C-alpha positions as CSV (number, residue, x, y, z in Angstrom):
1,M,0.0,0.0,0.0
2,V,1.8,3.2,-1.2
3,V,0.8,6.3,0.6
4,L,2.0,9.8,-0.4
5,V,1.9,12.5,2.4
6,T,1.9,16.1,1.2
7,G,3.0,18.6,3.9
8,G,5.2,15.7,5.1
9,K,7.4,18.0,7.2
10,G,4.6,19.5,9.2
11,Q,3.1,18.4,12.5
12,L,0.7,15.7,11.1
13,G,3.3,14.6,8.6
14,Q,5.8,14.1,11.4
15,A,3.2,12.3,13.5
16,L,2.5,9.9,10.6
17,A,6.3,9.2,10.3
18,F,6.3,8.5,14.0
19,V,3.6,5.8,13.8
20,A,4.8,4.4,10.4
21,N,6.7,1.5,11.9
22,R,3.4,0.3,13.5
23,Y,2.0,-0.2,10.0
24,P,4.5,-2.3,7.9
25,E,1.8,-2.9,5.3
26,I,2.1,0.8,4.3
27,E,4.9,2.3,2.3
28,F,5.0,5.9,3.2
29,H,6.5,8.7,1.2
30,F,6.7,12.1,3.0
31,L,7.1,15.1,0.7
32,S,7.7,18.7,1.8
33,S,5.9,21.6,0.1
34,S,9.0,22.2,-2.0
35,E,9.0,18.6,-3.2
36,A,5.2,18.4,-3.8
37,D,3.7,21.9,-4.2
38,I,0.0,21.3,-4.1
39,T,-0.6,24.7,-5.8
40,D,1.3,23.4,-8.9
41,K,-0.8,20.8,-10.7
42,D,1.9,19.8,-13.2
43,T,4.4,19.1,-10.4
44,L,1.8,17.0,-8.6
45,A,1.1,15.0,-11.8
46,A,4.8,14.2,-12.1
47,V,5.0,13.2,-8.4
48,F,2.0,10.9,-8.7
49,N,3.4,9.4,-11.9
50,N,6.6,8.7,-10.1
51,F,5.2,7.2,-6.9
52,K,1.9,5.8,-8.2
53,P,0.2,6.1,-4.7
54,D,-2.9,4.2,-3.6
55,F,-3.6,7.0,-1.1
56,C,-2.6,10.6,-0.7
57,V,-2.8,12.2,2.8
58,N,-3.0,15.9,2.4
59,A,-1.4,17.4,5.5
60,A,-0.4,20.5,3.6
61,A,-2.4,23.6,4.5
62,Y,-2.2,27.3,5.3
63,T,-2.9,27.1,9.1
64,A,-1.9,30.6,10.3
65,V,-5.4,31.5,11.5
66,D,-4.7,35.2,12.3
67,K,-2.3,35.8,9.5
68,S,-4.8,34.5,7.0
69,E,-6.9,37.6,7.7
70,S,-4.3,39.7,6.0
71,E,-3.2,37.1,3.5
72,P,-6.6,35.8,2.1
73,E,-5.2,35.1,-1.4
74,K,-2.3,33.0,-0.1
75,A,-4.6,31.1,2.2
76,A,-7.1,30.4,-0.7
77,L,-4.3,29.3,-3.0
78,I,-3.2,26.6,-0.6
79,N,-6.4,25.7,1.1
80,V,-8.8,25.9,-1.9
81,T,-6.8,25.6,-5.1
82,G,-4.3,23.2,-3.6
83,A,-7.1,20.9,-2.3
84,K,-8.8,21.0,-5.7
85,N,-5.6,20.2,-7.5
86,L,-5.0,17.2,-5.3
87,A,-8.6,15.9,-5.7
88,E,-8.2,16.2,-9.5
89,I,-4.8,14.4,-9.6
90,C,-6.0,11.7,-7.2
91,K,-9.1,11.1,-9.4
92,Q,-6.9,11.0,-12.5
93,F,-4.5,8.4,-11.0
94,G,-7.2,6.4,-9.2
95,A,-5.8,7.3,-5.8
96,T,-7.9,7.9,-2.6
97,L,-7.5,11.3,-1.1
98,I,-7.5,11.8,2.7
99,H,-7.8,15.6,3.3
100,I,-7.5,17.2,6.7
101,S,-9.9,20.0,7.5
102,T,-10.9,21.9,10.7
103,D,-13.5,22.8,13.3
104,F,-13.2,26.4,12.1
105,V,-15.8,25.6,9.4
106,F,-18.3,26.0,12.2
107,D,-19.3,29.3,13.9
108,G,-19.2,27.9,17.5
109,S,-22.8,28.8,18.3
110,K,-23.9,25.3,19.2
111,K,-23.7,23.9,22.7
112,T,-23.6,20.2,21.7
113,P,-21.0,18.4,19.7
114,Y,-20.9,19.2,16.0
115,T,-21.8,16.4,13.6
116,E,-20.7,16.1,10.0
117,T,-24.1,17.2,8.7
118,D,-24.4,20.4,10.9
119,V,-24.6,23.7,9.1
120,T,-21.2,25.3,8.4
121,N,-20.7,29.0,9.0
122,P,-17.0,29.9,9.2
123,Q,-16.2,33.2,10.9
124,G,-12.8,34.0,9.4
125,V,-10.6,33.6,6.3
126,Y,-9.0,30.4,7.5
127,G,-12.3,28.6,8.2
128,Q,-13.8,30.0,4.9
129,T,-10.9,28.7,2.8
130,K,-10.9,25.3,4.5
131,L,-14.6,25.0,3.8
132,L,-14.2,26.0,0.2
133,G,-11.4,23.4,0.0
134,E,-13.8,20.8,1.2
135,R,-16.4,21.8,-1.3
136,A,-13.9,21.8,-4.2
137,I,-13.0,18.2,-3.3
138,E,-16.6,17.2,-3.2
139,A,-17.2,18.9,-6.6
140,V,-14.3,16.9,-8.2
141,G,-15.7,13.7,-6.8
142,G,-13.6,10.6,-6.9
143,K,-12.5,8.7,-3.8
144,Y,-11.9,10.9,-0.8
145,Y,-12.1,11.2,2.9
146,I,-12.3,14.7,4.5
147,I,-11.3,14.6,8.2
148,R,-12.1,17.6,10.3
149,T,-10.0,17.9,13.4
150,A,-9.4,20.5,16.2
151,W,-6.8,21.9,18.6
152,L,-4.0,19.7,17.2
153,Y,-0.8,19.3,19.3
154,S,2.1,16.8,19.7
155,Q,5.8,16.6,20.4
156,F,6.3,17.8,16.8
157,A,6.4,21.3,15.2
158,T,4.9,24.4,16.8
159,N,1.7,24.1,18.8
160,F,-0.1,25.2,22.0
161,M,1.5,22.6,24.2
162,K,5.0,23.5,23.2
163,T,4.4,27.2,23.3
164,I,2.8,27.2,26.7
165,L,5.7,25.2,28.2
166,R,8.2,27.6,26.6
167,L,6.3,30.6,28.1
168,A,6.3,28.9,31.5
169,G,10.1,29.0,31.4
170,E,10.1,32.7,30.7
171,R,7.3,34.1,32.9
172,D,5.9,33.8,36.5
173,T,2.3,34.4,35.4
174,I,0.4,33.2,32.3
175,S,-3.2,34.1,31.3
176,V,-5.2,31.8,29.1
177,V,-8.7,32.1,27.8
178,D,-11.4,30.0,29.5
179,D,-14.4,30.6,27.3
180,Q,-13.4,28.9,24.1
181,I,-14.5,25.2,24.5
182,G,-13.2,22.3,22.4
183,T,-11.0,19.2,22.5
184,P,-7.2,19.0,22.4
185,T,-6.3,16.5,19.8
186,N,-3.0,14.5,19.7
187,A,-1.6,14.5,16.2
188,V,-0.2,11.0,16.8
189,D,-3.7,9.7,17.6
190,L,-5.0,11.3,14.4
191,A,-2.1,9.7,12.5
192,D,-3.1,6.3,13.9
193,A,-6.7,6.8,12.9
194,I,-5.6,7.7,9.3
195,C,-3.6,4.5,9.0
196,Q,-6.6,2.5,10.3
197,I,-8.8,4.1,7.6
198,I,-6.2,3.3,4.9
199,L,-6.0,-0.3,5.9
200,S,-9.8,-0.8,6.5
201,D,-10.6,-1.8,2.9
202,K,-13.8,0.3,3.2
203,T,-15.1,2.7,0.6
204,A,-17.3,4.8,2.9
205,Y,-16.1,8.1,1.4
206,G,-17.2,11.5,2.7
207,I,-16.7,13.8,5.7
208,Y,-15.6,12.6,9.1
209,H,-14.8,14.2,12.5
210,Y,-11.9,13.2,14.6
211,S,-10.6,14.6,17.9
212,N,-9.8,13.1,21.2
213,E,-12.6,12.4,23.6
214,G,-13.7,14.9,26.2
215,V,-14.2,18.6,26.5
216,A,-11.9,21.4,27.7
217,S,-11.2,25.1,27.6
218,W,-7.8,26.4,26.6
219,H,-7.3,27.2,30.3
220,D,-8.1,23.6,31.2
221,F,-5.6,22.4,28.6
222,A,-2.9,24.6,29.9
223,A,-3.6,23.6,33.5
224,K,-3.2,19.9,32.6
225,I,0.0,20.5,30.7
226,F,1.5,22.2,33.8
227,E,0.1,19.6,36.1
228,Y,1.5,16.6,34.2
229,N,4.9,18.4,33.8
230,G,5.1,19.4,37.5
231,V,5.3,23.1,36.5
232,K,4.4,25.5,39.3
233,I,3.1,28.8,37.8
234,D,0.4,31.4,38.4
235,L,-2.1,30.4,35.7
236,K,-4.9,32.9,35.3
237,S,-8.3,32.6,33.5
238,I,-9.3,35.4,31.2
239,P,-12.3,35.9,28.8
240,T,-11.7,36.0,25.0
241,S,-12.6,39.7,25.2
242,Q,-9.3,40.4,27.1
243,F,-7.3,38.6,24.4
244,P,-8.4,40.0,21.1
245,T,-7.1,38.4,17.9
246,P,-7.4,39.3,14.2
247,A,-9.5,36.1,13.6
248,K,-12.5,35.2,15.6
249,R,-12.4,31.7,17.2
250,P,-15.4,29.4,17.6
251,E,-16.7,29.6,21.2
252,Y,-17.6,26.0,21.1
253,S,-16.1,23.5,18.7
254,V,-16.4,20.0,20.2
255,L,-16.7,17.4,17.5
256,D,-19.0,14.4,17.5
257,K,-16.9,11.3,16.5
258,S,-19.8,8.8,16.3
259,K,-19.5,8.4,12.6
260,I,-15.7,7.6,12.4
261,K,-15.9,5.3,15.4
262,S,-18.9,3.3,14.0
263,T,-17.6,3.2,10.4
264,F,-14.0,2.2,11.1
265,G,-14.2,0.7,14.6
266,I,-11.7,3.3,15.8
267,S,-11.2,3.6,19.5
268,I,-10.4,7.2,20.6
269,P,-8.6,8.0,23.9
270,T,-9.5,11.0,26.1
271,W,-7.5,14.1,25.6
272,E,-6.1,13.8,29.2
273,T,-4.8,10.3,28.6
274,S,-3.2,11.3,25.3
275,L,-1.6,14.4,26.8
276,K,-0.1,12.4,29.6
277,N,1.3,9.8,27.1
278,T,2.8,12.6,25.0
279,L,4.5,14.3,28.0
């Protein structure tokens, strides 16, 4: 089973490389954005012709949520045009696309976990471009899985967990918002789930949600990071209104994972368990 990973040097790409030895049936090829530029369709065609993949995991994305507000064209080029290019190339070569999307496609106004069929209403450029990328893939058709995830962290790349630990080494007091609710998701767990989908032999294509189990605020997440690391620090709660950002975040973005669990028999650990394992 040949699997091509675009964005192979990013957080999810590194997480897939980390779990690769658990899946000897899969031959992974991890390509950076310079090796497989998803905005360049001709380059993608050459790459696919070379590797002839059965699956392509698209871990390449413009993920700078706040910066996207001032760079909408760049975000759209990667998140929309890039996704469309991959969908078309996968269809041309008969490969299955696994595309990673986000909880930011929702506005956060619900108070119960979001299902795959809930109405989308992104509140910023990042969420808008990711949703348009989803729709471009659906329009192309072919074989595809779109996996929406949230609050991704791991021992790899830059993420909230690593940033908050760095700040704890520089400050005596840290303030973290307590009114944005979601679920921290371990990129290694997501990587495992992707591999299970690849090896499932199923053809239940479409949109799926994946995050760890449980619910937390960013303040809850930070508190557990410090607790599990034995870090003593003055951690304060603040409302989002005291921490303004260029892009609006969903107030509530817990994802319902019933579909992915029932379809693929995937067991999902709680975010606390995964955080403890990571640390």
